[in-house]
C-alpha positions, 0 to 999 in steps of 0.5 A: 802912313799910321806910323808916322803919326805914332812916331809924332806923338810918343816923340810929343808924349817923351817931350811931356814927360821930359819937361813934367819931369823938370818943371812939375809944379808948372805940369801939374797946374795944367792938369 
């Protein structure tokens, strides 16, 4: 079911955004 994959990716994206907000310097270094 593609909805499961979309949901998982959405969660991973939210986690990545949350980490980027908490650690902007390290997030920029990863780009």
